[in-house]
Steps between C-alpha positions, in 0.01 A plus 500: 500500500609785278287653227696667222417693185428273201562590140404365159775456239540395137712193411845558647667322203324634187286783644183352355169602657334182392485237773279231649455472877587151619417530872532698822787430740607611846822509701472135604861462601583788734150645565625858506171609340160339456429693183404333174734532197406401150703270278468592131626323189617718213318411179792621292811332649343252738677605821310510834518808716342635819256787447369662704819483704669697780634827364869523421562705816317246719620166369799510742248472789449136401865405567534458880831381652378143518473487119880506470538198730203300368734247327707431812212507744718683753795741499821287488740797466801273529634479138572132516155416631332715238711347229406151608128582498530646151741241357253291292359817344842647441619180330192505276560866403868431428401207278287731280808709407762219520531499120625866499864578563554714813489872435317803645169416664228734619229343721188722525312424820815390690338508847769376744774441245512122524483436123767763438727338756440155355574607143809698606639171631447364148710770344241761410553874558171586673279796584144518623196727513256493794190715526464485881745566779318255727695185404853515641807467276606184679790416266635856458452505126480798267128579504342821372188594700199678357297511181679326211348730238656804673854358524790602283727212376674661205570302178390144431728283704337182632533151359194373688213666685263291716157574642382212725131552585538879465323610182154406627549741791596819313261771389665552159619158377550610138732779608696252720566281202589794279753628749645160570544447126680832471750386768588173332809462286436379143446127537412539868218302651193609697341229717161561654297273728128579547178319589291348218142612452444196270543247777266315731664674793448841343152456348320272750697517826578871461836451668640835400589731786238772440526798498877484517491304176375777272564333157443131428684389190463227242772356273356682200464836672866479611618410149294787358643745753859389436453511120353853508815619678738327259605205710496157347363210702769241558287257701176495701388236740293424812658355816448471875856455621555862612171630640276192514143535386395148582157360421496369853195632675263480203313197629453666842387815323233313302389305810449814705317673217267200470440514875387860493805725515480814295798567266625780728480278807713231327757749369538672835576167663725373225706818452510587869803448724352211696524211255344249734175696486457403136650149493373357830202694619138569401347830611786537748463162665727196464365266234620145436308505171687808372834353615422183304408701191828691538702177504326373187543843342880487544518152340301583186652837397861416416445345157250767377746774609777352286269458202373854526857632510587304188193637324586856599215548749696492825454767767834675431615639161859581427622670186854565385552763232804623316596851393599518137860577411401772255299705756 
């Protein structure tokens, strides 16, 4: 495993030096490094952020090629096959902006271009931004590659800008929102999807993809960020239709903790690529007891998930903001 330089930072949203450490985390998902990273909570704006964290020059080391195919589980380069795998997610994304008339759309974090392709079919004029050249442009869309903050776009020209599970990955989230706001037409909408620190999944299950998730937002920290930039919040909600965030697994988690697993041992199993290790095995061996707990787990989580979403404590937060006409 790699060892990289770690650095301490102030709050990436409000630059406050006042924070409270919540816990240590590791790279449970991809195991590129075994180093510990700290999760802090800003005492001024309430956002969570990783510090110490990999330095800005090293964070790219944590994005191996497999990261860009994690959703599909393979590499179905055939456009039709990829579209079919992504269809439920694409339909859910399209539903979020269905109330807007088609116009110019910029998708930041476009990856393989599937969302751009899907929205172009619905009458939108689309462009994308992708940080890495590893994911192929499967649908031959207009995608700008590189660092968004260094790109030149000219005058404000977009009716809608989307960031689906992007803002938590970037080193300078405030600057991303500032630049996106500058590119919106008056009355244009900015739609951001991030994980929710104020959720069971975020606070207890620690399901964020550390250290790739550098900033862990709350509804209030998002509202505060948008307002400080001059964007007005149109709506904010929690949901699981696009990127999941199920409570499923919590009962297994608690059972294994009670039976002697350390937190790191549970998180490595749960976040790792071999799902059966967590849901059907105990200490690497098949376990009928754990399988039974998993079945019960699946049955008892659906209603609480829906209730938490309605209460605003779901795993995923989405916020839609509008740029004022007089800006």
